C-alpha positions as CSV (number, residue, x, y, z in Angstrom):
1,X,80.5,166.5,145.3
2,X,83.2,167.2,142.7
3,X,85.7,164.7,141.3
4,X,88.5,166.3,143.2
5,X,86.6,166.0,146.5
6,X,85.7,162.3,145.7
7,X,89.4,161.6,144.9
8,X,90.6,163.3,148.1
9,X,88.0,161.4,150.1
10,X,89.1,158.1,148.5
11,X,92.7,158.8,149.4
12,X,91.8,159.4,153.0
13,X,89.7,156.3,153.1
14,X,92.6,154.3,151.7
15,X,94.9,155.8,154.3
16,X,92.5,154.9,157.1
17,X,92.3,151.3,155.8
18,X,96.1,151.1,155.7
19,X,96.3,152.5,159.2
20,X,93.8,149.9,160.5
21,X,95.9,147.1,158.9
22,X,99.1,148.4,160.4
23,X,97.4,148.7,163.8
24,X,96.4,145.1,163.6
25,X,99.8,143.9,162.6
26,X,101.5,146.0,165.3
27,X,99.2,144.4,167.9
28,X,100.1,141.0,166.7
29,X,103.9,141.6,166.8
30,X,103.6,143.3,170.2
31,X,102.2,140.1,171.6
32,X,105.2,138.2,170.3
33,X,107.9,140.4,171.7
34,X,110.4,138.6,173.9
35,X,108.5,135.3,173.5
36,X,111.3,133.4,171.9
37,X,114.3,131.7,173.4
38,X,116.4,132.9,170.5
39,X,117.8,136.4,170.8
40,X,117.9,136.7,167.0
41,X,114.2,136.0,166.7
42,X,113.4,138.5,169.5
43,X,115.6,141.1,167.9
44,X,113.8,140.6,164.5
45,X,110.4,140.9,166.2
46,X,111.4,144.1,167.9
47,X,112.6,145.6,164.6
48,X,109.4,144.6,162.9
49,X,107.3,146.0,165.7
50,X,109.2,149.3,165.6
51,X,108.9,149.5,161.9
52,X,105.1,149.1,162.1
53,X,104.9,151.8,164.7
54,X,106.9,154.2,162.5
55,X,104.7,153.4,159.5
56,X,101.6,154.0,161.6
57,X,102.9,157.4,162.7
58,X,103.8,158.4,159.1
59,X,100.4,157.4,157.8
60,X,98.7,159.3,160.6
61,X,100.8,162.4,159.7
62,X,99.8,162.1,156.0
63,X,96.1,161.6,156.9
64,X,96.2,164.7,159.1
65,X,97.7,166.7,156.3
66,X,95.0,165.6,153.8
67,X,92.1,166.0,156.2
68,X,89.8,168.9,155.5
69,X,90.3,171.9,157.9
70,X,86.7,172.9,158.1
71,X,84.9,172.4,161.4
72,X,82.6,169.3,161.3
73,X,83.8,168.1,157.9
74,X,85.8,165.2,159.3
75,X,82.9,164.2,161.5
76,X,80.4,164.2,158.6
77,X,82.9,162.2,156.5
78,X,83.5,159.7,159.2
79,X,79.8,159.3,159.8
80,X,79.3,158.7,156.1
81,X,82.0,156.1,156.0
82,X,80.6,154.3,159.1
83,X,77.2,154.3,157.6
84,X,78.5,152.7,154.4
85,X,80.1,150.0,156.4
86,X,76.9,149.4,158.3
87,X,78.3,150.4,161.7
C-alpha cells in the first residue's frame, strides 16, 4: 500500500471515529431534550442536539466523498478496521 493510500485510509478512519463520538454525544443530548423545567435550558439542549446532528451529517458527507469508488474496497477496508479492533 502506498503512502497516499495509507494517508487516505487514516483520514477516513479519523472521520469514522469522529462520527462515532458525535453519534454518542447526540444520543446523550437527545435523552435530555425537554427534561428541564427551565425553558432556557431546554432551548440550549435543543440547539446543542441540532448542532450535533448537523455536524454528523457534514462528517458523513465528507466521509462519502473520500471513500473509494471501487466495488468491494469499502467492505475490505471496514473488515480490516474491525479486525484491528478485535471485533
